[in-house]
The first five atom37 places (N, CA, C, CB, O) and aatype in JSON, in Angstrom:
{
  "aatype": [12, 13, 9, 10, 3, 11, 5, 17, 0, 2, 10, 10, 15, 3, 13, 13, 10, 3, 9, 0, 11, 0, 4, 13, 9, 16, 0, 13, 9, 0, 14, 10, 15, 15, 2, 2, 5, 13, 10, 2, 5, 10, 10, 9, 10, 9, 11, 0, 10, 15, 2, 19, 9, 9, 18, 10, 15, 19, 0, 1, 8, 9, 11, 15, 18, 6, 10, 3],
  "atom_mask": [
    [1, 1, 1, 1, 1],
    [1, 1, 1, 1, 1],
    [1, 1, 1, 1, 1],
    [1, 1, 1, 1, 1],
    [1, 1, 1, 1, 1],
    [1, 1, 1, 1, 1],
    [1, 1, 1, 1, 1],
    [1, 1, 1, 1, 1],
    [1, 1, 1, 1, 1],
    [1, 1, 1, 1, 1],
    [1, 1, 1, 1, 1],
    [1, 1, 1, 1, 1],
    [1, 1, 1, 1, 1],
    [1, 1, 1, 1, 1],
    [1, 1, 1, 1, 1],
    [1, 1, 1, 1, 1],
    [1, 1, 1, 1, 1],
    [1, 1, 1, 1, 1],
    [1, 1, 1, 1, 1],
    [1, 1, 1, 1, 1],
    [1, 1, 1, 1, 1],
    [1, 1, 1, 1, 1],
    [1, 1, 1, 1, 1],
    [1, 1, 1, 1, 1],
    [1, 1, 1, 1, 1],
    [1, 1, 1, 1, 1],
    [1, 1, 1, 1, 1],
    [1, 1, 1, 1, 1],
    [1, 1, 1, 1, 1],
    [1, 1, 1, 1, 1],
    [1, 1, 1, 1, 1],
    [1, 1, 1, 1, 1],
    [1, 1, 1, 1, 1],
    [1, 1, 1, 1, 1],
    [1, 1, 1, 1, 1],
    [1, 1, 1, 1, 1],
    [1, 1, 1, 1, 1],
    [1, 1, 1, 1, 1],
    [1, 1, 1, 1, 1],
    [1, 1, 1, 1, 1],
    [1, 1, 1, 1, 1],
    [1, 1, 1, 1, 1],
    [1, 1, 1, 1, 1],
    [1, 1, 1, 1, 1],
    [1, 1, 1, 1, 1],
    [1, 1, 1, 1, 1],
    [1, 1, 1, 1, 1],
    [1, 1, 1, 1, 1],
    [1, 1, 1, 1, 1],
    [1, 1, 1, 1, 1],
    [1, 1, 1, 1, 1],
    [1, 1, 1, 1, 1],
    [1, 1, 1, 1, 1],
    [1, 1, 1, 1, 1],
    [1, 1, 1, 1, 1],
    [1, 1, 1, 1, 1],
    [1, 1, 1, 1, 1],
    [1, 1, 1, 1, 1],
    [1, 1, 1, 1, 1],
    [1, 1, 1, 1, 1],
    [1, 1, 1, 1, 1],
    [1, 1, 1, 1, 1],
    [1, 1, 1, 1, 1],
    [1, 1, 1, 1, 1],
    [1, 1, 1, 1, 1],
    [1, 1, 1, 1, 1],
    [1, 1, 1, 1, 1],
    [1, 1, 1, 1, 1]
  ],
  "atom_positions": [
    [[0.84, -1.19, 0.0], [0.0, 0.0, 0.0], [0.88, 1.24, 0.0], [-0.96, 0.0, 1.22], [2.1, 1.17, 0.16]],
    [[0.25, 2.35, -0.17], [0.97, 3.62, -0.17], [0.32, 4.55, 0.84], [0.98, 4.25, -1.58], [-0.84, 4.38, 1.21]],
    [[1.07, 5.53, 1.26], [0.59, 6.48, 2.26], [0.07, 7.71, 1.54], [1.71, 6.85, 3.29], [0.74, 8.27, 0.67]],
    [[-1.12, 8.12, 1.91], [-1.77, 9.27, 1.28], [-2.28, 10.18, 2.38], [-2.93, 8.81, 0.33], [-3.1, 9.77, 3.19]],
    [[-1.81, 11.41, 2.4], [-2.27, 12.31, 3.46], [-3.67, 12.84, 3.14], [-1.28, 13.48, 3.64], [-4.19, 12.64, 2.04]],
    [[-4.25, 13.5, 4.1], [-5.65, 13.93, 3.99], [-5.87, 14.94, 2.88], [-6.11, 14.51, 5.29], [-6.9, 14.92, 2.21]],
    [[-4.91, 15.82, 2.68], [-5.06, 16.85, 1.66], [-5.07, 16.25, 0.26], [-3.93, 17.88, 1.78], [-5.91, 16.61, -0.57]],
    [[-4.14, 15.32, -0.01], [-4.09, 14.67, -1.32], [-5.29, 13.76, -1.52], [-2.8, 13.88, -1.48], [-5.81, 13.66, -2.63]],
    [[-5.74, 13.1, -0.45], [-6.91, 12.23, -0.56], [-8.14, 13.05, -0.93], [-7.15, 11.47, 0.75], [-8.95, 12.63, -1.76]],
    [[-8.3, 14.2, -0.32], [-9.43, 15.07, -0.63], [-9.35, 15.56, -2.06], [-9.48, 16.26, 0.34], [-10.37, 15.59, -2.76]],
    [[-8.16, 15.96, -2.51], [-7.97, 16.45, -3.87], [-8.25, 15.37, -4.91], [-6.55, 16.97, -4.03], [-8.95, 15.62, -5.89]],
    [[-7.72, 14.17, -4.69], [-7.95, 13.08, -5.63], [-9.41, 12.63, -5.65], [-7.06, 11.9, -5.29], [-9.95, 12.31, -6.7]],
    [[-10.03, 12.61, -4.49], [-11.43, 12.23, -4.42], [-12.31, 13.22, -5.18], [-11.88, 12.14, -2.96], [-13.21, 12.82, -5.91]],
    [[-12.04, 14.5, -5.02], [-12.78, 15.52, -5.76], [-12.53, 15.41, -7.26], [-12.4, 16.92, -5.27], [-13.44, 15.63, -8.06]],
    [[-11.3, 15.07, -7.64], [-10.97, 14.9, -9.05], [-11.78, 13.76, -9.67], [-9.46, 14.64, -9.21], [-12.34, 13.92, -10.76]],
    [[-11.83, 12.63, -8.99], [-12.59, 11.5, -9.52], [-14.09, 11.77, -9.51], [-12.28, 10.25, -8.72], [-14.81, 11.26, -10.37]],
    [[-14.57, 12.54, -8.56], [-15.98, 12.92, -8.56], [-16.3, 13.82, -9.76], [-16.34, 13.65, -7.25], [-17.36, 13.68, -10.37]],
    [[-15.4, 14.72, -10.09], [-15.6, 15.58, -11.26], [-15.59, 14.77, -12.55], [-14.52, 16.67, -11.32], [-16.38, 15.04, -13.46]],
    [[-14.71, 13.79, -12.64], [-14.69, 12.92, -13.82], [-15.99, 12.13, -13.91], [-13.48, 11.96, -13.78], [-16.54, 11.96, -15.0]],
    [[-16.5, 11.64, -12.78], [-17.75, 10.9, -12.78], [-18.91, 11.78, -13.24], [-18.03, 10.33, -11.39], [-19.79, 11.32, -13.97]],
    [[-18.92, 13.04, -12.81], [-19.97, 13.96, -13.24], [-19.91, 14.2, -14.74], [-19.85, 15.29, -12.49], [-20.94, 14.22, -15.42]],
    [[-18.71, 14.38, -15.26], [-18.55, 14.62, -16.7], [-18.99, 13.39, -17.51], [-17.08, 14.98, -17.02], [-19.64, 13.53, -18.54]],
    [[-18.63, 12.22, -17.05], [-19.06, 10.99, -17.74], [-20.56, 10.82, -17.7], [-18.39, 9.76, -17.12], [-21.17, 10.38, -18.68]],
    [[-21.16, 11.17, -16.57], [-22.61, 11.04, -16.45], [-23.33, 11.98, -17.41], [-23.05, 11.33, -15.01], [-24.32, 11.59, -18.04]],
    [[-22.83, 13.19, -17.53], [-23.45, 14.15, -18.44], [-23.29, 13.72, -19.88], [-22.85, 15.54, -18.24], [-24.25, 13.75, -20.66]],
    [[-22.08, 13.31, -20.25], [-21.85, 12.9, -21.64], [-22.54, 11.6, -21.98], [-20.37, 12.77, -21.91], [-22.77, 11.31, -23.15]],
    [[-22.87, 10.8, -20.98], [-23.57, 9.54, -21.25], [-24.95, 9.79, -21.83], [-23.69, 8.71, -19.97], [-25.46, 8.98, -22.61]],
    [[-25.56, 10.89, -21.46], [-26.9, 11.18, -21.97], [-26.89, 12.11, -23.18], [-27.73, 11.78, -20.88], [-27.87, 12.18, -23.91]],
    [[-25.79, 12.82, -23.39], [-25.7, 13.71, -24.55], [-25.22, 12.95, -25.79], [-24.76, 14.88, -24.26], [-25.73, 13.19, -26.88]],
    [[-24.26, 12.06, -25.63], [-23.67, 11.36, -26.78], [-24.68, 10.55, -27.59], [-22.58, 10.43, -26.29], [-24.66, 10.65, -28.82]],
    [[-25.57, 9.76, -26.99], [-26.53, 9.02, -27.81], [-27.54, 9.92, -28.52], [-27.27, 8.01, -26.96], [-28.05, 9.56, -29.58]],
    [[-27.83, 11.07, -27.96], [-28.8, 11.97, -28.57], [-28.23, 12.68, -29.79], [-29.27, 12.98, -27.56], [-28.98, 13.09, -30.68]],
    [[-26.9, 12.84, -29.82], [-26.29, 13.59, -30.91], [-26.1, 12.76, -32.17], [-24.98, 14.15, -30.47], [-25.81, 13.32, -33.23]],
    [[-26.24, 11.46, -32.08], [-26.05, 10.62, -33.26], [-27.34, 9.89, -33.6], [-24.9, 9.6, -33.03], [-28.24, 9.76, -32.76]],
    [[-27.43, 9.42, -34.81], [-28.61, 8.7, -35.27], [-28.39, 7.19, -35.2], [-28.98, 9.11, -36.69], [-28.57, 6.48, -36.18]],
    [[-27.99, 6.72, -34.04], [-27.77, 5.29, -33.84], [-29.08, 4.58, -33.59], [-26.81, 5.05, -32.69], [-30.11, 5.2, -33.31]],
    [[-29.02, 3.29, -33.69], [-30.19, 2.49, -33.35], [-30.32, 2.43, -31.84], [-30.09, 1.06, -33.96], [-29.41, 2.8, -31.09]],
    [[-31.47, 1.95, -31.4], [-31.77, 1.91, -29.97], [-30.77, 1.04, -29.22], [-33.19, 1.39, -29.74], [-30.34, 1.39, -28.12]],
    [[-30.4, -0.09, -29.8], [-29.47, -1.0, -29.13], [-28.09, -0.37, -28.96], [-29.36, -2.31, -29.92], [-27.44, -0.55, -27.93]],
    [[-27.64, 0.37, -29.96], [-26.36, 1.07, -29.85], [-26.41, 2.17, -28.8], [-25.95, 1.66, -31.2], [-25.45, 2.36, -28.06]],
    [[-27.53, 2.88, -28.73], [-27.68, 3.92, -27.71], [-27.68, 3.31, -26.32], [-28.97, 4.72, -27.94], [-27.09, 3.86, -25.39]],
    [[-28.34, 2.18, -26.18], [-28.37, 1.5, -24.88], [-26.97, 1.02, -24.49], [-29.35, 0.32, -24.91], [-26.59, 1.1, -23.32]],
    [[-26.22, 0.53, -25.45], [-24.86, 0.08, -25.18], [-23.98, 1.25, -24.74], [-24.26, -0.6, -26.41], [-23.17, 1.11, -23.82]],
    [[-24.12, 2.38, -25.39], [-23.35, 3.57, -25.0], [-23.71, 4.0, -23.58], [-23.61, 4.74, -26.0], [-22.83, 4.33, -22.79]],
    [[-24.99, 3.98, -23.24], [-25.41, 4.36, -21.88], [-24.87, 3.39, -20.84], [-26.93, 4.41, -21.8], [-24.42, 3.81, -19.77]],
    [[-24.92, 2.1, -21.14], [-24.44, 1.1, -20.18], [-22.94, 1.25, -19.96], [-24.77, -0.31, -20.67], [-22.47, 1.19, -18.82]],
    [[-22.17, 1.45, -21.03], [-20.73, 1.62, -20.9], [-20.4, 2.88, -20.11], [-20.07, 1.68, -22.27], [-19.53, 2.87, -19.25]],
    [[-21.1, 3.96, -20.39], [-20.81, 5.22, -19.7], [-21.21, 5.14, -18.23], [-21.55, 6.38, -20.39], [-20.48, 5.63, -17.37]],
    [[-22.32, 4.54, -17.94], [-22.74, 4.44, -16.54], [-21.87, 3.47, -15.76], [-24.2, 4.0, -16.45], [-21.68, 3.66, -14.55]],
    [[-21.33, 2.46, -16.41], [-20.39, 1.58, -15.71], [-19.09, 2.35, -15.4], [-20.08, 0.32, -16.56], [-18.49, 2.14, -14.35]],
    [[-18.67, 3.24, -16.3], [-17.52, 4.09, -16.02], [-17.8, 5.01, -14.84], [-17.13, 4.91, -17.25], [-16.92, 5.24, -14.0]],
    [[-19.0, 5.55, -14.78], [-19.37, 6.42, -13.66], [-19.31, 5.66, -12.35], [-20.79, 7.01, -13.87], [-18.81, 6.18, -11.35]],
    [[-19.8, 4.44, -12.35], [-19.77, 3.62, -11.13], [-18.33, 3.35, -10.71], [-20.52, 2.29, -11.34], [-18.01, 3.39, -9.52]],
    [[-17.46, 3.07, -11.67], [-16.06, 2.82, -11.35], [-15.41, 4.07, -10.76], [-15.29, 2.37, -12.61], [-14.71, 3.99, -9.75]],
    [[-15.64, 5.23, -11.38], [-15.05, 6.46, -10.86], [-15.59, 6.81, -9.48], [-15.31, 7.62, -11.82], [-14.84, 7.29, -8.63]],
    [[-16.86, 6.58, -9.24], [-17.42, 6.86, -7.92], [-16.86, 5.92, -6.86], [-18.94, 6.75, -7.96], [-16.62, 6.33, -5.73]],
    [[-16.64, 4.67, -7.23], [-16.07, 3.73, -6.26], [-14.62, 4.06, -5.95], [-16.18, 2.29, -6.78], [-14.17, 3.9, -4.81]],
    [[-13.87, 4.53, -6.95], [-12.49, 4.95, -6.71], [-12.48, 6.18, -5.8], [-11.77, 5.25, -8.05], [-11.67, 6.26, -4.87]],
    [[-13.38, 7.13, -6.06], [-13.45, 8.32, -5.22], [-13.82, 7.97, -3.78], [-14.47, 9.32, -5.78], [-13.29, 8.55, -2.83]],
    [[-14.71, 7.01, -3.63], [-15.12, 6.59, -2.28], [-13.97, 5.89, -1.56], [-16.35, 5.67, -2.34], [-13.77, 6.08, -0.37]],
    [[-13.22, 5.07, -2.31], [-12.1, 4.36, -1.72], [-11.02, 5.35, -1.29], [-11.53, 3.34, -2.7], [-10.43, 5.2, -0.21]],
    [[-10.75, 6.35, -2.11], [-9.76, 7.36, -1.76], [-10.24, 8.19, -0.58], [-9.47, 8.27, -2.96], [-9.45, 8.57, 0.28]],
    [[-11.54, 8.45, -0.53], [-12.09, 9.23, 0.58], [-11.91, 8.5, 1.92], [-13.58, 9.53, 0.33], [-11.81, 9.12, 2.97]],
    [[-11.89, 7.17, 1.86], [-11.67, 6.42, 3.11], [-10.28, 6.65, 3.66], [-11.9, 4.93, 2.88], [-10.08, 6.56, 4.87]],
    [[-9.29, 6.95, 2.8], [-7.96, 7.31, 3.28], [-7.97, 8.62, 4.03], [-6.99, 7.38, 2.12], [-7.2, 8.83, 4.97]],
    [[-8.86, 9.51, 3.61], [-8.94, 10.83, 4.26], [-9.47, 10.69, 5.67], [-9.82, 11.78, 3.45], [-9.1, 11.48, 6.54]],
    [[-10.32, 9.71, 5.91], [-10.93, 9.58, 7.22], [-9.99, 8.93, 8.23], [-12.2, 8.77, 7.12], [-10.18, 9.08, 9.44]],
    [[-8.98, 8.22, 7.74], [-8.04, 7.56, 8.68], [-7.1, 8.52, 9.34], [-7.23, 6.51, 7.96], [-6.26, 8.11, 10.14]]
  ]
}
């Protein structure tokens, strides 16, 4: 493991939260901007929302370092 102080943990957690917000927004804009079929739009949404879940879990894990 590595040692992460509270200031860096807070900064990294906020960074990953911002990335998750950006992915969430683009997940709903990207399918609307193209003339894809419904199945392709659903696939884009699923991929983007899975990325959001990953970024949120990383942010939560980093935030746990801040609490220690």
